[in-house]
Structure formats: structure tokens, C-alpha cells
N, C-alpha and C positions, 0 to 999 in steps of 0.2 A: 959623442953625445950632442944633439943640438940643445942649445940655449936659446931661449926665447927671452926677449926684452919685455919688461914689465911697463908698467903705464908710466912709472918715471925714468925709463931708460936703462935701469939696472939689468944687467944680463946674468946675475948671481942667480943660482937656483936655491930655493926655497929649504928650509930645515927637511920640510915633508917630502919634496922630491927628490932631495939626495938619498934620504931613507927609504924611499919606495924603489930608487933605482939602485941601491945597493941590495935589497932583497932579489929585485930581477936579475942582477949581475951574478948574484949566487947560485942560480940555477946551473948544475942540478944539485948543489951542495945546502938546500935549503933545511936548516936545523930549528929543533924547537928553542923558544916558544914560538917560531914564526913556522907555518907549513905552505906546503905548495898542493894545490887541489887540481886535478885534471878530472873533467867530469865525464860521466859515463859515456855521453854520447859522441864525444871528441875520440875517447880511446876505441869505441866500437869502430868509428869510422875511419880511424886513421891509425890502428895498432902497430904498425912498422913505421910510421913516420913522426911518432911521438917526439924523438929526439930532434929532427930539425924542426918541428914544431916551437918545440921550448928552445930553442936555439935562436928562432925569430923572436920570440918573447924576449929573451934575454938582451939581444940586440936592438931592439926595438928603439928609435930615436926620432921617431917622425912628429913629435909633439909641435902642436900649432895652436893659435889662439882658437881655431873653431873645433880642435879636440880635446884640448886641454887649457879651458878658459882661466881656470883657478892656478894653474901652473904648479900642479901637484903630482905629476906623472903618474897618476892612478889609474889610468884606464888606457886600452890600446886597441885596435883591430887593423886587421891585413888580410889579404885574400890568400887561400892555399889550396890550390889544386881545385878551384872553382866554388870553394866553401869560404863564409866569411869568417874568422876566427876573433873572439874578444878574449880580453884578457883585463882582469881587474884587481886591485888591490883593496883590502877592507882592514882597516886597523881597529883591532878589537880591545888594545889598551889593557891587555893582559886578562881581558874576561873570558871566561869558558877556557880558562890556559892558554891563550893563544896570545900573540901580540900582532903581528902581521899575517894576513892571509891572501897569497895570490892564487888567484882561480883563473885557469884556464878553459875555454868552453867554444863551442859552437854558438854562434850569433843567434840560432834558432832556439837554443836552451836558455838563452836570458831572459 
């Protein structure tokens, strides 16, 4: 996992980033109150490739100042067979029965 330096030079990950990384690393065993959502467009476009796509989300470590300015590890993007794939983590803090929701989608669905 890539650690990025914060403004004060500290390379330790924030509590939030660690929590979000744990969620991603738990794929495919995400359990309530957390949940994993794969959008309909992604499932329809790559029905046989979902395990490979979810592995790329699980293993994602390309966080930079440009794509993760708050150092929260709450969003990622990568190319897959000519399509841009996005993933994002939303923290519901127990609202609506969920804590963390990890959504994986085609960029065009965002």
C-alpha cells in the first residue's frame, strides 16, 4: 500500500484511510453493516470480469496528492479493457443501517 506524505512529512495513514483500506481489503467478504455495491452498468458490461475488477479495487494503491488530496483513500479510478472504472467509499455512520458503502461503477455512471 502506498503511503503519501502529509504536509508535515508524516507518512502514517489517517484513521479514516485505514478504515477505508480495511473495507476494500475485505473484498469479497464485505459484511453488514458495511456493503459492497456493483452498479448495473458495470455488471452488464463485464459480467464475466467482475472478480478481476473487484481484485483491482481491493489491490488499488495508486494514491497521490492529485487523486487523494485529503489522504482518505475514499476514491480510485483505473482503466479496464478500454473503460474507466471508478470506486468510492461513503461513510453512512450507521444511517439507513449502513456504516461504509463501497460502490464500484463505470465512470459514465458517476
